[in-house]
C-alpha beads as a LAMMPS data file, in Angstrom:
LAMMPS data file: protein, C-alpha beads

234 atoms
233 bonds

1 atom types
1 bond types

-500.0 500.0 xlo xhi
-500.0 500.0 ylo yhi
-500.0 500.0 zlo zhi

Masses

1 110.0

Atoms # bond

1 1 1 197.501 353.538 165.753
2 1 1 194.265 352.020 166.938
3 1 1 192.251 354.695 164.882
4 1 1 193.245 352.890 161.727
5 1 1 190.993 349.874 162.820
6 1 1 187.289 349.604 163.221
7 1 1 186.114 350.494 166.687
8 1 1 182.952 350.562 168.751
9 1 1 184.035 354.198 169.653
10 1 1 186.643 356.676 168.942
11 1 1 187.918 359.452 171.233
12 1 1 188.130 362.897 170.018
13 1 1 191.780 362.757 169.443
14 1 1 191.174 359.612 167.377
15 1 1 188.832 361.440 165.348
16 1 1 191.153 364.306 164.567
17 1 1 193.832 361.908 163.591
18 1 1 191.833 359.821 161.539
19 1 1 190.668 363.151 159.846
20 1 1 193.976 364.461 159.248
21 1 1 195.361 361.339 157.921
22 1 1 192.595 360.984 155.412
23 1 1 192.919 364.525 154.333
24 1 1 196.535 364.456 153.604
25 1 1 196.442 360.987 151.977
26 1 1 193.571 362.352 149.801
27 1 1 195.743 365.323 148.984
28 1 1 198.630 362.991 148.036
29 1 1 196.339 360.761 145.644
30 1 1 194.805 363.976 144.062
31 1 1 198.307 365.329 143.321
32 1 1 199.580 361.861 141.860
33 1 1 196.122 361.853 139.475
34 1 1 197.370 365.289 138.115
35 1 1 195.818 368.054 136.716
36 1 1 194.183 366.039 133.800
37 1 1 191.636 364.455 136.527
38 1 1 190.699 367.658 137.755
39 1 1 190.350 369.854 134.545
40 1 1 189.011 367.183 131.954
41 1 1 186.738 364.742 133.445
42 1 1 186.846 361.995 130.848
43 1 1 185.242 358.577 131.555
44 1 1 188.212 357.211 133.210
45 1 1 188.777 360.517 135.288
46 1 1 185.261 361.040 136.268
47 1 1 185.070 357.381 137.693
48 1 1 188.415 357.703 139.812
49 1 1 187.308 361.121 141.226
50 1 1 183.645 359.976 142.013
51 1 1 184.877 356.742 143.616
52 1 1 188.008 357.910 145.875
53 1 1 185.877 360.741 147.389
54 1 1 183.164 358.446 148.568
55 1 1 185.931 355.829 149.666
56 1 1 187.620 358.412 151.856
57 1 1 184.611 359.939 153.143
58 1 1 182.971 357.042 154.868
59 1 1 185.358 356.224 157.312
60 1 1 185.769 359.879 158.468
61 1 1 182.146 359.724 159.419
62 1 1 181.670 356.186 160.689
63 1 1 183.712 355.021 163.400
64 1 1 182.806 351.352 162.867
65 1 1 184.930 351.748 159.619
66 1 1 188.433 351.379 159.598
67 1 1 190.745 353.718 157.720
68 1 1 193.146 351.282 156.716
69 1 1 190.886 349.435 154.078
70 1 1 189.891 352.816 152.503
71 1 1 193.628 353.374 152.225
72 1 1 194.239 350.117 150.568
73 1 1 191.410 350.277 148.271
74 1 1 192.347 353.866 147.302
75 1 1 196.128 352.643 146.574
76 1 1 194.780 349.940 144.324
77 1 1 192.335 352.384 142.448
78 1 1 195.060 354.805 141.802
79 1 1 197.337 352.137 140.537
80 1 1 194.684 351.104 137.976
81 1 1 194.084 354.598 137.263
82 1 1 197.638 355.176 136.259
83 1 1 197.593 351.710 134.372
84 1 1 194.712 353.046 132.620
85 1 1 196.243 356.286 131.409
86 1 1 199.324 354.309 130.312
87 1 1 197.383 352.115 128.346
88 1 1 195.488 355.199 126.808
89 1 1 198.581 356.816 125.895
90 1 1 200.028 353.628 124.570
91 1 1 197.314 351.860 122.923
92 1 1 194.734 353.663 120.449
93 1 1 192.026 350.542 120.542
94 1 1 192.070 351.234 124.717
95 1 1 191.607 354.799 123.877
96 1 1 188.772 354.199 121.680
97 1 1 187.236 352.137 124.042
98 1 1 186.903 354.682 126.947
99 1 1 186.636 357.782 124.961
100 1 1 184.238 358.425 121.880
101 1 1 185.688 360.343 118.932
102 1 1 184.882 363.839 118.236
103 1 1 181.420 364.467 116.907
104 1 1 180.436 367.179 114.431
105 1 1 177.157 368.871 115.231
106 1 1 177.414 371.812 113.115
107 1 1 179.042 371.961 109.690
108 1 1 178.899 375.078 107.330
109 1 1 176.074 376.536 109.137
110 1 1 174.104 373.661 109.297
111 1 1 173.043 371.685 112.510
112 1 1 173.764 367.861 111.883
113 1 1 170.636 366.253 113.920
114 1 1 172.371 362.871 113.898
115 1 1 175.486 364.512 115.529
116 1 1 173.167 365.973 118.181
117 1 1 171.854 362.287 118.679
118 1 1 175.081 360.722 118.944
119 1 1 176.565 363.405 121.385
120 1 1 173.287 363.159 123.456
121 1 1 172.735 366.878 123.597
122 1 1 169.574 368.650 122.877
123 1 1 169.275 372.037 120.655
124 1 1 169.061 374.015 123.901
125 1 1 172.470 373.055 125.005
126 1 1 173.998 373.760 121.716
127 1 1 172.350 377.329 121.586
128 1 1 173.518 377.935 125.128
129 1 1 177.160 376.887 124.465
130 1 1 177.190 379.078 121.364
131 1 1 175.770 381.903 123.354
132 1 1 178.597 381.485 125.926
133 1 1 180.924 382.176 122.964
134 1 1 178.818 385.189 122.002
135 1 1 177.666 383.504 118.757
136 1 1 173.991 384.411 118.308
137 1 1 173.656 382.729 114.896
138 1 1 174.298 379.302 114.087
139 1 1 174.839 380.201 110.300
140 1 1 177.918 381.936 111.461
141 1 1 179.684 378.497 112.572
142 1 1 181.709 376.853 109.967
143 1 1 182.333 373.870 112.346
144 1 1 181.362 372.858 115.703
145 1 1 182.635 369.502 117.351
146 1 1 181.467 367.961 120.533
147 1 1 185.003 366.628 122.172
148 1 1 185.390 363.585 124.240
149 1 1 185.613 365.614 127.515
150 1 1 182.445 367.060 127.009
151 1 1 183.401 370.417 125.739
152 1 1 182.287 372.362 122.519
153 1 1 185.006 373.353 120.088
154 1 1 183.683 376.053 117.458
155 1 1 185.116 377.573 114.409
156 1 1 183.496 380.588 112.791
157 1 1 183.133 381.128 109.263
158 1 1 186.347 383.349 108.281
159 1 1 184.045 386.263 107.170
160 1 1 182.726 386.445 110.649
161 1 1 186.019 386.401 112.493
162 1 1 187.179 389.300 114.235
163 1 1 189.845 391.574 112.533
164 1 1 193.079 391.267 113.822
165 1 1 196.385 393.359 112.834
166 1 1 197.560 390.302 111.011
167 1 1 194.760 389.865 108.900
168 1 1 194.861 393.739 108.055
169 1 1 198.660 393.536 107.475
170 1 1 199.507 396.091 110.247
171 1 1 202.322 396.052 112.589
172 1 1 201.423 395.106 116.235
173 1 1 203.287 395.935 119.450
174 1 1 205.189 393.214 121.304
175 1 1 203.144 391.190 123.804
176 1 1 203.274 392.998 127.095
177 1 1 202.561 391.093 130.526
178 1 1 202.109 393.712 133.428
179 1 1 204.193 392.846 136.411
180 1 1 202.782 392.964 139.957
181 1 1 204.438 395.121 142.099
182 1 1 202.283 395.605 144.963
183 1 1 199.601 393.077 146.069
184 1 1 197.275 393.532 149.215
185 1 1 199.581 396.493 150.435
186 1 1 202.726 394.556 150.257
187 1 1 205.504 395.340 147.675
188 1 1 207.004 392.638 145.829
189 1 1 210.905 393.329 146.122
190 1 1 211.819 390.485 143.779
191 1 1 209.646 391.677 140.798
192 1 1 210.709 395.442 141.628
193 1 1 214.292 394.394 141.048
194 1 1 213.519 392.856 137.922
195 1 1 212.100 396.129 136.400
196 1 1 214.816 398.165 137.819
197 1 1 212.857 400.034 140.015
198 1 1 213.035 400.799 143.877
199 1 1 210.697 401.348 146.793
200 1 1 211.374 404.997 146.619
201 1 1 209.961 405.221 142.953
202 1 1 207.103 403.301 144.022
203 1 1 206.153 405.400 147.127
204 1 1 206.668 408.626 144.855
205 1 1 204.587 407.620 142.388
206 1 1 201.680 406.458 144.531
207 1 1 201.728 409.755 146.424
208 1 1 201.961 412.038 143.349
209 1 1 199.596 410.281 140.897
210 1 1 197.177 408.699 143.365
211 1 1 197.679 410.437 146.655
212 1 1 197.775 407.258 148.450
213 1 1 200.344 404.895 150.414
214 1 1 201.299 401.362 149.657
215 1 1 199.180 399.898 152.503
216 1 1 196.066 401.429 150.677
217 1 1 196.840 399.282 147.403
218 1 1 195.066 396.310 146.665
219 1 1 197.058 395.658 143.490
220 1 1 199.561 397.602 141.436
221 1 1 200.829 396.649 138.008
222 1 1 203.734 398.110 135.990
223 1 1 204.056 397.516 132.224
224 1 1 207.028 397.741 129.955
225 1 1 206.160 401.392 129.207
226 1 1 206.362 402.025 132.833
227 1 1 202.884 402.673 133.175
228 1 1 201.744 402.134 136.751
229 1 1 197.979 400.824 137.388
230 1 1 196.887 400.932 140.880
231 1 1 193.489 399.242 142.351
232 1 1 192.707 400.564 145.865
233 1 1 190.940 399.016 148.543
234 1 1 187.266 399.911 148.383

Bonds

1 1 1 2
2 1 2 3
3 1 3 4
4 1 4 5
5 1 5 6
6 1 6 7
7 1 7 8
8 1 8 9
9 1 9 10
10 1 10 11
11 1 11 12
12 1 12 13
13 1 13 14
14 1 14 15
15 1 15 16
16 1 16 17
17 1 17 18
18 1 18 19
19 1 19 20
20 1 20 21
21 1 21 22
22 1 22 23
23 1 23 24
24 1 24 25
25 1 25 26
26 1 26 27
27 1 27 28
28 1 28 29
29 1 29 30
30 1 30 31
31 1 31 32
32 1 32 33
33 1 33 34
34 1 34 35
35 1 35 36
36 1 36 37
37 1 37 38
38 1 38 39
39 1 39 40
40 1 40 41
41 1 41 42
42 1 42 43
43 1 43 44
44 1 44 45
45 1 45 46
46 1 46 47
47 1 47 48
48 1 48 49
49 1 49 50
50 1 50 51
51 1 51 52
52 1 52 53
53 1 53 54
54 1 54 55
55 1 55 56
56 1 56 57
57 1 57 58
58 1 58 59
59 1 59 60
60 1 60 61
61 1 61 62
62 1 62 63
63 1 63 64
64 1 64 65
65 1 65 66
66 1 66 67
67 1 67 68
68 1 68 69
69 1 69 70
70 1 70 71
71 1 71 72
72 1 72 73
73 1 73 74
74 1 74 75
75 1 75 76
76 1 76 77
77 1 77 78
78 1 78 79
79 1 79 80
80 1 80 81
81 1 81 82
82 1 82 83
83 1 83 84
84 1 84 85
85 1 85 86
86 1 86 87
87 1 87 88
88 1 88 89
89 1 89 90
90 1 90 91
91 1 91 92
92 1 92 93
93 1 93 94
94 1 94 95
95 1 95 96
96 1 96 97
97 1 97 98
98 1 98 99
99 1 99 100
100 1 100 101
101 1 101 102
102 1 102 103
103 1 103 104
104 1 104 105
105 1 105 106
106 1 106 107
107 1 107 108
108 1 108 109
109 1 109 110
110 1 110 111
111 1 111 112
112 1 112 113
113 1 113 114
114 1 114 115
115 1 115 116
116 1 116 117
117 1 117 118
118 1 118 119
119 1 119 120
120 1 120 121
121 1 121 122
122 1 122 123
123 1 123 124
124 1 124 125
125 1 125 126
126 1 126 127
127 1 127 128
128 1 128 129
129 1 129 130
130 1 130 131
131 1 131 132
132 1 132 133
133 1 133 134
134 1 134 135
135 1 135 136
136 1 136 137
137 1 137 138
138 1 138 139
139 1 139 140
140 1 140 141
141 1 141 142
142 1 142 143
143 1 143 144
144 1 144 145
145 1 145 146
146 1 146 147
147 1 147 148
148 1 148 149
149 1 149 150
150 1 150 151
151 1 151 152
152 1 152 153
153 1 153 154
154 1 154 155
155 1 155 156
156 1 156 157
157 1 157 158
158 1 158 159
159 1 159 160
160 1 160 161
161 1 161 162
162 1 162 163
163 1 163 164
164 1 164 165
165 1 165 166
166 1 166 167
167 1 167 168
168 1 168 169
169 1 169 170
170 1 170 171
171 1 171 172
172 1 172 173
173 1 173 174
174 1 174 175
175 1 175 176
176 1 176 177
177 1 177 178
178 1 178 179
179 1 179 180
180 1 180 181
181 1 181 182
182 1 182 183
183 1 183 184
184 1 184 185
185 1 185 186
186 1 186 187
187 1 187 188
188 1 188 189
189 1 189 190
190 1 190 191
191 1 191 192
192 1 192 193
193 1 193 194
194 1 194 195
195 1 195 196
196 1 196 197
197 1 197 198
198 1 198 199
199 1 199 200
200 1 200 201
201 1 201 202
202 1 202 203
203 1 203 204
204 1 204 205
205 1 205 206
206 1 206 207
207 1 207 208
208 1 208 209
209 1 209 210
210 1 210 211
211 1 211 212
212 1 212 213
213 1 213 214
214 1 214 215
215 1 215 216
216 1 216 217
217 1 217 218
218 1 218 219
219 1 219 220
220 1 220 221
221 1 221 222
222 1 222 223
223 1 223 224
224 1 224 225
225 1 225 226
226 1 226 227
227 1 227 228
228 1 228 229
229 1 229 230
230 1 230 231
231 1 231 232
232 1 232 233
233 1 233 234
């Protein structure tokens, strides 16, 4: 276990062992942090994600640095992070300390310059965010809020909202999620059993409709109307 300690030089095997242990330890820590730290980089999340990567990376590239110290440091940071999450959930004052309240930057089609300054974003950033949501006119926006995680929540004026069956008092079909029965040339027999089909049915439909075989199919899905959609390798 000498590769845990600081060394004048490391053998190839010791470098490999150090890299493997560092890699799997980082995976364990990432798993413990949870999806929140990956998808929503709030201040606490950003700090822990930024620091842990550097702590683990240094001993993997410098043979004079021991891995033991990095693991201990990361474990302490993980404990602090989980403690911080607990305090955020438990105490509103601590939550306000780390995360700012949502900031209104557009209201009833009007841009609130004070909101832009408080959120520290420019007009260009606001317009870019709206374009990404296919909104070409600020006047169509009833409310736009800059959230604590750096994302923009936008609500259109009702008269600019797209029509839905509900708004037109029309009956809509139930939600239909197509099942994947073939992926990368392999049949998913578990799903096939769920939809009460067999391999013969699949092979027959592929030959009759698409003049192809299972091995040539990149993806094939089946909906609740027994409509088979096939995507071939190209």
